[in-house]
PAPALO-945970 format. One record per residue: residue in three letters; x, y, z of N, C-alpha, C in turn. Coordinates in steps of 0.05 Angstrom, whole numbers, plus 32768, in hexadecimal, padded with zeros to 4 digits. Atoms other than C-alpha are relative to their C-alpha. Layout:
<atoms>
ALAXYZXYZXYZ...
</atoms>
This chain:
<atoms>
UNK7FF9801C7FFE7FEC80CF83447FF57FF07FE9UNK800C800F80177FBB80B58310800D80077FE6UNK7FF37FF880197FDD80DE82DB801B7FF27FFDUNK7FE7800E8001802080BE82EC7FFC7FE37FF9UNK8006801D80068002807882EA7FF87FFE7FE2UNK80088001801C7FE2808882A7801880027FEDUNK7FE87FFC80118025809F828B80117FE68000UNK7FF080197FFE8048805F82A47FF37FEA7FEFUNK800E80148010801280338285800480067FE2UNK7FFC7FF9801C801880598243801C7FF97FF7UNK7FE48007800780648050824380037FE17FFEUNK7FFF801D8001805A800682517FF57FF57FE6UNK800C8008801A802C7FFE8215801280087FE9UNK7FEE7FF88015805D802581EB80187FEC7FFEUNK7FEA8013800080957FF582007FF77FE67FF3UNK800A8019800C806A7FB981EE7FFC80037FE3UNK80047FFB801C80597FD981AC801A7FFF7FF0UNK7FE68000800E80A27FE4819A800B7FE38000UNK7FF7801C800080B27F9C81B07FF37FF07FEAUNK800E800E8015807C7F828182800B80087FE4UNK7FF47FF78019809A7FAD814A801A7FF17FFAUNK7FE6800D800480DF7F8E81547FFC7FE37FF9UNK8005801D800580C37F4781567FF67FFB7FE3UNK800B8004801B809A7F4E8117801480097FEBUNK7FEC7FF8801380D27F7480F580157FEA7FFBUNK7FEC8015800281047F3C81047FF57FE77FF2UNK800D8017800D80D27F0780ED7FF680057FE4UNK800A7FF9801B80C27F2C80AD80097FEE7FEAUNK7FF78012801580EE7F02807F7FF37FE48001UNK800E801A7FFD80CD7EC3809B7FE480017FF5UNK801B7FFD800B80887EDE808B800080027FE2UNK7FFE7FFE801E809E7EF0804480057FE57FF4UNK7FFA801B800A80BB7EAB80397FE77FEE8001UNK801880107FFD807B7E8B80537FEB80087FEBUNK80127FF6801480527EB7802580077FF57FE4UNK7FF7800A801A807C7EA27FE87FF97FE27FFEUNK8006801C800080737E597FFB7FE37FFB7FFCUNK801D8004800280287E5E80037FF680087FE4UNK80087FF8801B80207E857FC280097FEB7FEBUNK7FF580138013804B7E527F9E7FEF7FE68001UNK801080197FFE80247E167FB97FE480047FF3UNK801A7FFA800C7FE27E377FA6800180017FE2UNK7FFD7FFE801D7FFB7E467F6080047FE47FF4UNK7FFC801C800A80137DFE7F567FE67FF18000UNK8019800E7FFE7FD17DE37F6E7FEC80097FEAUNK80127FF680147FAA7E107F3F80077FF67FE4UNK7FF88007801B7FD37E017F0180017FE27FFBUNK8000801D80047FD77DB77F0D7FE47FF48001UNK801A800D7FFB7F8F7DA97F247FEA800F7FF1UNK80177FF080097F617DE27F10800280097FE3UNK7FFD7FF3801A7F7D7E037ED27FFC7FEC7FE8UNK8004801380177F7F7DC47EA47FE27FFB7FFBUNK801C800680057F347DBC7EAE7FF080197FF7UNK800F7FE880097F227E047E997FFA7FFE7FE2UNK80068000801D7F007E0E7E55801280147FF2UNK7FF17FEF80127F227E307E1B801D8004800BUNK7FE47FFE7FF57F6A7E217E32801180137FF1UNK7FF07FED800F7F867E4B7DFA7FFC801D800AUNK80057FE57FF47F677E887E1E80068000801DUNK7FFE80007FE37F657E757E67801C7FFC800AUNK7FE480057FF77FAD7E5B7E6C8011801A8000UNK7FF07FE77FFF7FCF7E9D7E577FF580148015UNK800B7FED7FED7F9F7EC67E8280087FF8801CUNK7FF880097FE57FAC7E9B7EC0801D80048005UNK7FE37FFC7FFD7FF77E9D7EB38007801D8004UNK7FFB7FE37FFD7FF57EE97EAD7FF88009801CUNK80087FF97FE57FCF7EEF7EEF80147FF78014UNK7FEC800B7FEE80017EC27F12801A80107FFEUNK7FE87FF08004803B7EE97EF47FFF801B800DUNK80047FE77FF2801F7F2B7F0B80017FFD801EUNK800180047FE380137F0F7F50801B7FFE800CUNK7FE580057FF5805A7EF77F5B801380187FFBUNK7FED7FEA8006807E7F317F397FFA80188010UNK80077FE97FEF80577F677F5D80077FFB801DUNK7FF880067FE580647F437F9E801E80038003UNK7FE37FFC800080AE7F427F8D8007801E8001UNK7FFB7FE4800180AC7F8C7F7D7FFA800D801BUNK80087FF37FE880877FA07FBC80127FF88018UNK7FED80097FEB80B97F787FE7801C800B7FFCUNK7FE47FF9800680F97F917FC48003801D7FF9UNK7FFD7FE4800780EB7FD77FAB7FFE80118019UNK80017FEF7FE880FC800A7FE27FE880137FFEUNK80187FEF800180BF80337FF68006801D7FFAUNK7FFA7FE4800480E480757FEF8003800E801BUNK7FFB7FF37FE681058098802A8006801E7FFDUNK7FFE7FE38001810780E2803A801E80087FFEUNK7FE47FF88002815380E28040800E7FF67FE7UNK7FF48007801A815E80C47FFB8005801A7FF0UNK7FFB7FE98012817C80F37FC77FE780057FEFUNK80177FFA8011814681177FA180047FF67FE4UNK7FFB800C801A813F80EE7F627FF680127FE9UNK800B7FF48018813381057F1B7FF27FEB7FF0UNK800D80148010810680E37EE980147FEE7FF2UNK7FED8013800B812B80A47ED67FF97FF87FE4UNK8004800A801B8135808A7E9080067FE38000UNK7FFC801D7FFE812F80407EA07FFA7FF37FE6UNK8004800F8019813780127E6580017FE28003UNK8000801D7FFB813A7FCE7E877FE67FF37FF8UNK8018800E800981097F997E727FEA7FFF8015UNK801480007FEB80E67F9D7EB57FF1801B8003UNK800C7FE57FFE80D47FE77EAB7FED80047FE9UNK80137FFA801580977FFE7E85800B80167FEEUNK7FF87FEC801480A280277E467FF0801A8004UNK800E7FE67FFC809280717E4F7FF480097FE6UNK800C7FF38018806680987E20801580147FF4UNK7FED7FEF800E808A80C37DED8001801C800DUNK80017FE67FF3807481027E12800E8001801AUNK7FF280017FE6809680EB7E517FED7FFF8017UNK801180037FE8807A80D97E95800380198011UNK7FFF7FE87FEF806781137EC1800F7FFA801AUNK7FF380037FE68091811D7EFF7FEF800D8015UNK80137FF47FEE805D814A7F1E7FEB800F7FEFUNK80167FF3800E801981657F077FF580158012UNK800A7FE97FF0800781AA7F2180097FFC801DUNK7FF780067FE5803281987F5D80088018800FUNK7FF77FEB7FEE804481C27F9880177FF58010UNK7FEA80097FF1808881BD7FBA7FFA8000801EUNK800380017FE3808C81AA80038019800B800EUNK7FE87FF77FF180BA81CC8035800C7FE7800DUNK7FF180167FF580EF81A08055800A8006801CUNK7FF57FFD7FE581028196809E80097FE5800AUNK7FF580197FF58121816180CB7FEB7FF28011UNK801180117FEF80FB812880EB800C8000801CUNK7FF67FFF7FE58101812C8137800A7FE58009UNK7FF8801B7FF8810B80E1813B801A7FF67FF4UNK7FE9800B800D813E80CF8107801280167FF4UNK7FEF7FEB800A8159811380F1800080027FE1UNK80017FFF801E8147810780A77FF180187FF7UNK800F7FEA800C81328140807B7FE97FF47FF1UNK8017800B800E80EC813580617FED80177FF9UNK80127FEB800980B6815D803D7FEC80068017UNK80127FF87FEA808C818480707FF2801A7FF9UNK800F7FE88004805C81BD80767FFF800F801BUNK80007FF17FE8806081F580A97FE48006800AUNK801A7FF97FF58026820280D880048008801DUNK7FFF7FF77FE480188221811C7FF07FEC8011UNK800D80127FED800781F481577FF580108017UNK800C7FF27FE97FD68210818B7FFC7FEC8016UNK800180137FEA7FDE81EF81CE7FE47FFD800BUNK801A80067FF57FA381D181F37FF780158013UNK80087FEC7FED7FA4820682287FFC801C7FF4UNK80047FE7800F7FA1823D81F380118017800BUNK7FEF7FEB7FF57FDA82638214801880067FEFUNK7FE87FFB800F8012825A81E37FFD7FF57FE4UNK7FFF8009801B801D82538199801D7FF87FF9UNK7FE5800A800580588228818480027FF87FE3UNK7FFC8007801C80728221813C80097FE37FFFUNK7FFA801C8003807181D7812A80037FFA7FE3UNK7FFD8009801C808181B080EB7FEF7FE77FFDUNK801180178005804C818080D180087FF37FE6UNK7FF6800F8017805E814980A17FED80017FE8UNK8011800180188044814C805980057FE67FF1UNK80018019800E80378106804080197FEF8005UNK7FEA80117FF8807680EA80617FFF7FFC801EUNK800380067FE3807880C780A480187FEF8008UNK7FEA80107FF580AB80A780D17FF67FE48007UNK8006801C7FFA80A9805B80D480107FF78018UNK7FF280077FE780B98043811A800F7FE67FFEUNK7FF28019800480CF7FFF8100801980047FEFUNK7FE97FFA801180FC801680C780128016800BUNK7FF27FEA7FF38110805380F1800980147FEBUNK7FFB7FED8015810E807E80B27FE6800D7FF8UNK80187FF2800A80DE80B180937FFB7FF67FE4UNK8008800C801A80B8809380587FEF80147FF1UNK80107FEE8010809D80BD801F7FE57FF47FF9UNK801B80098003805280B780197FFB7FE5800EUNK800280187FEF8052808480517FE37FF78002UNK801B800C7FFD8016805580507FFF7FEF801AUNK7FFF80107FE880288020808480197FEE7FFDUNK7FEB80148000805F7FEF80987FF37FE58001UNK800C801A8002804E7FA8808580157FEA8006UNK7FEC80137FFA807A7F7780AB7FF97FE37FF9UNK8009801B800480507F39809D80027FF87FE2UNK80028007801C80477F3C8051801980087FF0UNK7FEA7FF7801280817F658034801980088010UNK7FE97FFB7FEF80B07F73806F800D801C7FFBUNK7FF67FE4800280B77FBE80607FE880137FFEUNK80157FEC800280907FFE80597FF380017FE4UNK800D7FFA8019805E800F80238001801E7FFDUNK7FFD7FE380058071805380067FFD80077FE3UNK80057FF5801B8073807C7FC780097FEE7FEAUNK7FF4800F8016809E804D7F9E7FF67FE37FFDUNK800A801B8002807D800A7FAE7FE27FFD8006UNK801D80027FFA8034801C7FBF7FF07FF67FE8UNK800E800A8018801F80107F7780017FE27FFEUNK7FFD801D8001803B7FC97F797FF17FF38016UNK800F800C7FE9801B7FBD7FBD7FE37FFD7FF9UNK801D800180077FD57FCE7FA47FFB7FEC7FEAUNK8004801380167FDE7FA77F6480047FE48009UNK7FFD801B7FF57FF77F6B7F8B7FE67FF7800EUNK801980067FF37FB87F6E7FB67FEA7FF97FECUNK8015800480157F8B7F737F7880047FE57FF2UNK7FFB8019800E7FAD7F397F557FFD7FE88013UNK800480157FED7FAB7F107F947FE27FFA8003UNK801C80047FFF7F607F1B7F977FF67FF17FE7UNK8008800D80197F587F077F4E80097FE38000UNK7FF6801C80007F847EC97F567FF07FEE8013UNK800F80117FED7F617EB07F957FE37FFC7FF7UNK801C800380097F1C7EBE7F777FFE7FEB7FEAUNK8000801580147F2E7E947F3A80037FE4800CUNK7FFB80197FF37F487E5D7F677FE67FF6800DUNK801980087FF27F087E5D7F917FE97FFA7FEDUNK8017800380127ED87E657F5780027FE77FEEUNK7FFD801780127EF67E2E7F2B80097FE6800DUNK7FF480187FF37F127DFE7F5F7FEE7FF28013UNK8011800C7FEC7ED67DED7F8A7FF97FE37FFAUNK8007801C80077EC57DAD7F6380177FED8008UNK7FE980127FF97F0B7D917F7080027FFD801EUNK800280047FE37F017D9C7FBA7FED7FE98007UNK801380157FFC7EC47D6F7FB7800D7FE57FF8UNK7FF3801980087EEE7D3C7F9180147FF78015UNK7FEC80067FEB7F257D407FC67FF37FF58019UNK800E80097FE87EF17D357FFD7FF37FE47FFBUNK800B801A80057ED97CF57FDA7FE280017FFAUNK801D7FFF80067E937D0F7FCB7FFA7FF57FE5UNK8003800C801B7E9C7CFE7F8280137FE87FFEUNK7FF0801880037EB87CBC7F6B801780047FECUNK7FEB7FFB80137EE97CDE7F3C801B7FFB800DUNK7FE680057FF57F327CC97F45800F801B8004UNK7FEF7FE87FFC7F687CFA7F5C801B7FFA7FF3UNK7FE78008800F7F9F7CF37F27801680158002UNK7FEE7FEA7FFF7FC67D307F3D80177FFB8013UNK7FE980037FEF800B7D357F5C7FFB800D801CUNK80057FF27FE77FF37D667F917FEC7FF08011UNK801380107FF07FD27D407FCB7FE6800F8005UNK801A7FF37FFC7F877D4E7FD6800080128019UNK80007FF07FE87F947D68801C800E801B7FFCUNK7FF17FE780067FC77D9B80037FEE80137FEFUNK80117FEF80117F967DB37FCE7FEA800C8010UNK80177FF57FF17F5C7DBA7FFF800A80158014UNK7FF67FEC7FEE7F877DE080318006801A7FF1UNK7FFA7FE880107F9F7E0F7FFB7FE6800E7FF7UNK80197FF580097F577E187FE47FF380108017UNK800B7FF17FE87F407E2B802B800F801A8004UNK7FF07FE87FFD7F7A7E5C802F7FF880157FEBUNK80087FED80157F647E7A7FEC7FE6800D8006UNK801A7FF57FF97F1D7E838005800480168015UNK7FFB7FEC7FEB7F367EA88043800E80187FF5UNK7FF17FE9800C7F677ED3801C7FEE80107FEEUNK80127FF280127F337EE47FE87FEE8013800EUNK80127FEF7FF17F047F00801B800F8016800EUNK7FF17FEC7FF17F387F238046800E80157FEFUNK7FF07FEE80127F637F40800E7FED80117FEFUNK80147FF0800F7F247F567FE87FF9801A8010UNK80067FE97FF07F127F838022801780138002UNK7FE97FEF7FFE7F597F9C80298005800F7FE6UNK7FFC7FF3801A7F617FAA7FDE7FEB80157FFBUNK80157FED80047F1E7FCC7FDB800480198011UNK7FFB7FE87FEF7F307FFA8015801780107FF6UNK7FE97FF1800B7F73800C7FF67FF8800F7FE6UNK80097FF280187F52801C7FB37FEE80188008UNK80117FE97FF77F1F80477FD8801180178009UNK7FEF7FEB7FF77F57806E7FF98010800D7FE9UNK7FF27FF580177F7E80757FB87FED80127FF0UNK80137FEF800F7F3F808F7F957FF9801A800EUNK80047FE87FF17F3980C37FCC801A80108005UNK7FE77FF27FFE7F8280D87FC7800C8000801CUNK7FF580027FE67F9980C0800B800C7FE58006UNK7FF480197FF77FC3808B802D7FF27FF68019UNK800C800A7FE87FB280608069800280138017UNK7FFB7FED7FEB7FD1809280997FEF80197FFBUNK800F7FE880077FB180CD80757FE27FFC8003UNK801C80067FFD7F6D80AB80767FF78004801DUNK80077FFC7FE47F6E80A980C28002801E8008UNK7FFD7FE47FFA7F8780F180C67FE880107FF4UNK80167FF2800D7F52810980947FE67FFC800EUNK801980057FF27F1B80E980BC7FFF80128019UNK7FFF7FEE7FE97F31811180F97FFB801D7FF7UNK80057FE5800A7F33815080CF7FE380057FF9UNK801D7FFD80067EEC814480B67FEF80048019UNK80107FFF7FE77ED2813A80FC8004801C800DUNK7FFC7FE67FF47EF3817A81157FF380167FF0UNK800C7FEB80117EDC81A380D97FE17FFE8002UNK801D80037FFE7E95818680DF7FF5800C801AUNK80097FF67FE67E91819881297FFD801F8000UNK80027FE280017E9B81E281187FF180097FE7UNK80117FF880167E6D81E180DB800F80057FE6UNK7FF07FFC80187EA481DF80A680027FE57FF1UNK7FFB801880107EB681AE806F801E7FFC7FFCUNK7FE4800780057EF88189806680037FF87FE3UNK7FFA8008801B7F1681838021801E7FF87FFFUNK7FE5800A80037F5481598013800C800D7FE8UNK7FF37FF180167F8381837FE9800D7FED7FEBUNK7FF4801480137FA081437FC97FEC7FF17FF0UNK8016800E800D7F5C812A7FB27FF9800E7FE6UNK80057FF4801A7F5781397F677FE87FF37FF2UNK8015800F800C7F1B810C7F5A80087FE37FFCUNK7FFA801C80017F1580C17F5580127FF87FE9UNK7FF1800880187F2E80B87F0E801C800B8000UNK7FE57FF480007F6880E97F1580117FF58016UNK7FF0800C7FEA7F7E80CC7F58800A7FE57FF8UNK7FF7801B80097F8080867F3A801580027FEBUNK7FEC7FFC80157FA6809F7EFD801B8008800CUNK7FE77FF87FF47FDA80C17F29800D7FEA8010UNK7FF680157FEF7FE180877F58800E7FEA7FEFUNK7FF4801580117FED80537F218011800C7FEAUNK7FF17FF18014800E80897EF57FFA7FF67FE4UNK80098007801B7FE680787EB77FEE80167FF5UNK80107FEC800D7FBF80A17E86800F80107FEBUNK7FF47FF180167FCE80D57E51801C800B8007UNK7FE67FF47FF9800880F37E7980127FEC800FUNK7FF080147FF2802080B27E9A80077FE97FEEUNK7FFA8018800F802E806B7E847FE67FF67FF3UNK8017800C800D800080427E587FF07FEF8014UNK801180107FEE7FC6801D7E7880087FE28000UNK7FF8801C80007FE47FDA7E6480127FF98017UNK7FEE80067FEA80157FE27E9D7FF17FF68019UNK8010800C7FEA7FDC7FCF7ECC7FFC7FE27FFDUNK8004801D80057FD97F8A7EAC801A7FF17FFBUNK7FE6800D800380237F7C7EA3801180078018UNK7FF07FFB7FE780547F757EDE801980107FFAUNK7FEA7FEF800780807FB07ECC800480168015UNK7FF97FEA7FED80A47FE57EF67FF6801A7FF4UNK800A7FE680098085802A7EF2800880158015UNK7FF97FEB7FED809E806B7F117FE7800D800BUNK80177FF07FF7806F80927F3E7FFF801B7FF2UNK80037FE7800F805580D37F2380108017800CUNK7FF17FEB7FF2807D80FB7F5680167FF38010UNK7FEA800B7FEF80BD80F27F7E7FFB8004801EUNK80067FFE7FE4809B81047FBF8006801C800CUNK7FFA7FE57FF780B3814C7FC47FEC80157FF5UNK80157FF0800C807B81687F997FE77FEF7FFFUNK8019800F8000803281557F9B7FEA800F7FEFUNK80177FF5800F7FF6815F7F6D7FEA80078014UNK80157FF77FEF7FC181887F907FE8800C7FF0UNK80177FF2800C7F7C81A57F828008801C7FF8UNK7FFA7FE580097F7F81E67F5C7FF880148015UNK80057FEC7FEC7F86821F7F8D80037FF7801CUNK7FFD800A7FE57F9381F37FC9801E7FFC8007UNK7FE680057FF67FD481F77FEF80007FED8018UNK800380127FEA7FBA81CF802A7FE37FF78002UNK801C800A7FFD7F7C81AA80427FED80178008UNK80147FEC7FF87F3D81D480477FF17FF58019UNK800E80087FE77F1D81D3808C80137FF98016UNK7FEC80067FEC7F5E81C880B2800D801A8008UNK7FF57FE77FF67F74820280DD801B7FFC800CUNK7FE580027FF37FBA821180F97FFE7FF3801BUNK8000800F7FE67FC981E181327FF07FE77FFFUNK8010801980017F9A81AA811A800D7FEB7FEEUNK7FF3801480107FCA818780EB800B7FEA8011UNK7FF580177FF17FDC81418103801B7FF97FF5UNK7FE5800780078025812E810480087FE6800CUNK7FF780187FF3804E80F2811780018004801EUNK7FFF7FFE7FE3804980E28161801C80048009UNK7FE67FFB7FF6808480FF818580077FEE8018UNK7FFB80117FE8807D80CD81BE80117FE87FF7UNK7FEF8018800680B5809A81BC7FF97FE98011
</atoms>
């Protein structure tokens, strides 16, 4: 009886979860429009009120303009560039020549570095073919062994109802789509430039808040009303603190060669391996510097480092069917057959 009640409660929570997904998915364009409006208002406030008072305008003006340009363009990219789906045709290295694309090095951008191919099977939810790795599943009762298929760096998004390559998370509030292999770079750079922009606003604009409050006798000769400026300043303070934590966490995961989903899975693997006296090693972790180079696709075999400071399109280092791994590693160390975590089969 209790087991039946537990199952019904679980199904009820699942239904509420899916309802929340539909609501936030439908309201996604509204959230994106609101974000654009708030970013625009903050930018206008900064360039009308704060920026003219900065020293060395010949230097600070171009730098501030470049930060704002990166902020808006990377937000545009992360909202419009598809994350990369498992059922897309397997691409080849593109020879993009548009002005929005970064120029490749003469040696050519790597498509995979010491990569290993992934086997392909169908997702049980949407039927899409996606890169996977075979493993044996040992049931809890230890009576039967069943061959299962565990996903390799691709996961099914229950909102998009498609399998996303190198799935990180679905972001309905900020970008209204998934973060995957093709737009994850723009997502992280958008977070970093948002932190830099709000920090500049907070650091250089505090005096004008005091003027707007009437603490100083200085006049307010600006078109933007004092109340609008102070509200945007408060929002900048909140965003600076919140997004700094988020950007720092994403950089930490990138430096360790994992996504948000993989970070949770790897923590479980570490706990299981530690309980039996073993060590867990992430086969995708090539070291901090190498992981960052591969993620941003910069360095001797990638694009030039200036692409981190200019809002240009950059290809990922791989198309999602091959992955760079540690030398001699075909899978994670410390994970035994049956312990691989896969997408939840519960609908």
